[in-house]
TORKOL-4160 file (C-alpha; in steps of 0.2 Angstrom, whole numbers, padded with zeros to 4 digits, m for minus):
125
<pt num="1" X="0000" Y="0000" Z="0000"/>
<pt num="2" X="0007" Y="0017" Z="m0005"/>
<pt num="3" X="0006" Y="0027" Z="0011"/>
<pt num="4" X="0018" Y="0039" Z="0020"/>
<pt num="5" X="0024" Y="0033" Z="0037"/>
<pt num="6" X="0025" Y="0046" Z="0051"/>
<pt num="7" X="0035" Y="0044" Z="0067"/>
<pt num="8" X="0041" Y="0054" Z="0082"/>
<pt num="9" X="0025" Y="0058" Z="0091"/>
<pt num="10" X="0024" Y="0057" Z="0110"/>
<pt num="11" X="0019" Y="0065" Z="0127"/>
<pt num="12" X="0029" Y="0080" Z="0131"/>
<pt num="13" X="0028" Y="0095" Z="0143"/>
<pt num="14" X="0024" Y="0112" Z="0137"/>
<pt num="15" X="0039" Y="0123" Z="0130"/>
<pt num="16" X="0049" Y="0108" Z="0124"/>
<pt num="17" X="0053" Y="0102" Z="0107"/>
<pt num="18" X="0049" Y="0087" Z="0096"/>
<pt num="19" X="0053" Y="0082" Z="0079"/>
<pt num="20" X="0041" Y="0072" Z="0068"/>
<pt num="21" X="0047" Y="0063" Z="0053"/>
<pt num="22" X="0038" Y="0055" Z="0038"/>
<pt num="23" X="0045" Y="0043" Z="0025"/>
<pt num="24" X="0038" Y="0038" Z="0008"/>
<pt num="25" X="0033" Y="0020" Z="0009"/>
<pt num="26" X="0032" Y="0012" Z="m0008"/>
<pt num="27" X="0034" Y="0028" Z="m0017"/>
<pt num="28" X="0046" Y="0043" Z="m0019"/>
<pt num="29" X="0042" Y="0060" Z="m0011"/>
<pt num="30" X="0056" Y="0068" Z="m0021"/>
<pt num="31" X="0045" Y="0075" Z="m0035"/>
<pt num="32" X="0030" Y="0081" Z="m0026"/>
<pt num="33" X="0025" Y="0094" Z="m0013"/>
<pt num="34" X="0023" Y="0087" Z="0005"/>
<pt num="35" X="0015" Y="0093" Z="0020"/>
<pt num="36" X="0009" Y="0091" Z="0038"/>
<pt num="37" X="m0009" Y="0092" Z="0044"/>
<pt num="38" X="m0016" Y="0089" Z="0062"/>
<pt num="39" X="m0032" Y="0085" Z="0070"/>
<pt num="40" X="m0036" Y="0089" Z="0088"/>
<pt num="41" X="m0049" Y="0080" Z="0098"/>
<pt num="42" X="m0066" Y="0086" Z="0093"/>
<pt num="43" X="m0059" Y="0097" Z="0079"/>
<pt num="44" X="m0057" Y="0096" Z="0060"/>
<pt num="45" X="m0041" Y="0092" Z="0052"/>
<pt num="46" X="m0031" Y="0107" Z="0048"/>
<pt num="47" X="m0016" Y="0111" Z="0037"/>
<pt num="48" X="0000" Y="0115" Z="0047"/>
<pt num="49" X="0013" Y="0117" Z="0034"/>
<pt num="50" X="0019" Y="0113" Z="0017"/>
<pt num="51" X="0035" Y="0112" Z="0007"/>
<pt num="52" X="0037" Y="0112" Z="m0012"/>
<pt num="53" X="0047" Y="0099" Z="m0021"/>
<pt num="54" X="0064" Y="0106" Z="m0019"/>
<pt num="55" X="0061" Y="0116" Z="m0003"/>
<pt num="56" X="0060" Y="0133" Z="m0010"/>
<pt num="57" X="0042" Y="0136" Z="m0006"/>
<pt num="58" X="0035" Y="0133" Z="0012"/>
<pt num="59" X="0020" Y="0139" Z="0021"/>
<pt num="60" X="0014" Y="0138" Z="0039"/>
<pt num="61" X="m0003" Y="0140" Z="0048"/>
<pt num="62" X="m0003" Y="0156" Z="0058"/>
<pt num="63" X="m0004" Y="0146" Z="0074"/>
<pt num="64" X="0013" Y="0138" Z="0072"/>
<pt num="65" X="0023" Y="0152" Z="0063"/>
<pt num="66" X="0039" Y="0155" Z="0071"/>
<pt num="67" X="0038" Y="0139" Z="0081"/>
<pt num="68" X="0037" Y="0125" Z="0068"/>
<pt num="69" X="0049" Y="0122" Z="0054"/>
<pt num="70" X="0046" Y="0110" Z="0040"/>
<pt num="71" X="0061" Y="0102" Z="0030"/>
<pt num="72" X="0064" Y="0088" Z="0018"/>
<pt num="73" X="0078" Y="0077" Z="0013"/>
<pt num="74" X="0075" Y="0070" Z="m0004"/>
<pt num="75" X="0090" Y="0059" Z="m0003"/>
<pt num="76" X="0082" Y="0050" Z="0012"/>
<pt num="77" X="0065" Y="0051" Z="0004"/>
<pt num="78" X="0059" Y="0060" Z="0020"/>
<pt num="79" X="0050" Y="0075" Z="0027"/>
<pt num="80" X="0052" Y="0082" Z="0044"/>
<pt num="81" X="0043" Y="0094" Z="0056"/>
<pt num="82" X="0053" Y="0102" Z="0070"/>
<pt num="83" X="0041" Y="0108" Z="0083"/>
<pt num="84" X="0048" Y="0120" Z="0096"/>
<pt num="85" X="0040" Y="0129" Z="0111"/>
<pt num="86" X="0026" Y="0117" Z="0111"/>
<pt num="87" X="0009" Y="0122" Z="0118"/>
<pt num="88" X="m0005" Y="0111" Z="0125"/>
<pt num="89" X="m0016" Y="0117" Z="0110"/>
<pt num="90" X="m0003" Y="0108" Z="0099"/>
<pt num="91" X="m0010" Y="0092" Z="0105"/>
<pt num="92" X="m0017" Y="0082" Z="0090"/>
<pt num="93" X="m0014" Y="0068" Z="0078"/>
<pt num="94" X="m0002" Y="0074" Z="0065"/>
<pt num="95" X="m0003" Y="0067" Z="0048"/>
<pt num="96" X="0009" Y="0068" Z="0033"/>
<pt num="97" X="0002" Y="0071" Z="0016"/>
<pt num="98" X="0009" Y="0069" Z="m0001"/>
<pt num="99" X="0002" Y="0080" Z="m0015"/>
<pt num="100" X="0001" Y="0077" Z="m0034"/>
<pt num="101" X="0008" Y="0095" Z="m0036"/>
<pt num="102" X="0026" Y="0101" Z="m0036"/>
<pt num="103" X="0021" Y="0118" Z="m0027"/>
<pt num="104" X="0011" Y="0120" Z="m0011"/>
<pt num="105" X="m0007" Y="0124" Z="m0015"/>
<pt num="106" X="m0016" Y="0139" Z="m0007"/>
<pt num="107" X="m0029" Y="0127" Z="m0001"/>
<pt num="108" X="m0020" Y="0114" Z="0009"/>
<pt num="109" X="m0032" Y="0101" Z="0005"/>
<pt num="110" X="m0031" Y="0103" Z="m0014"/>
<pt num="111" X="m0021" Y="0090" Z="m0023"/>
<pt num="112" X="m0017" Y="0078" Z="m0008"/>
<pt num="113" X="m0014" Y="0061" Z="m0015"/>
<pt num="114" X="m0009" Y="0051" Z="0000"/>
<pt num="115" X="m0012" Y="0052" Z="0018"/>
<pt num="116" X="m0002" Y="0044" Z="0032"/>
<pt num="117" X="m0010" Y="0035" Z="0047"/>
<pt num="118" X="m0004" Y="0049" Z="0059"/>
<pt num="119" X="0006" Y="0050" Z="0074"/>
<pt num="120" X="0000" Y="0057" Z="0091"/>
<pt num="121" X="0007" Y="0072" Z="0099"/>
<pt num="122" X="0001" Y="0076" Z="0117"/>
<pt num="123" X="0008" Y="0092" Z="0126"/>
<pt num="124" X="0003" Y="0092" Z="0144"/>
<pt num="125" X="0011" Y="0095" Z="0161"/>
């Protein structure tokens, strides 16, 4: 089954950092934009960040700007999300998504081809 695989979630205290990773399983991420979404309990899934094919274009949700950094390593067929200064409101299941596009769309849901199963991040003291 073609599906991105996320890793790196866990239970952390507020203000600490965590790095999520996503690997292409059965397909290469090199030629498409990839991104992160999250879904908090009782809320809709929301776009968190996106990065274009070669990393030249990135975008972030306002709620994570300045705290989260998206990056990719095409040689390792991997995507990352460095999350700093975590807050309780960052608690969610985080999903990796691979697009059919080379650039990040204005609508984060547009062009998503594959979804990962998600990794849970819980921020609590």
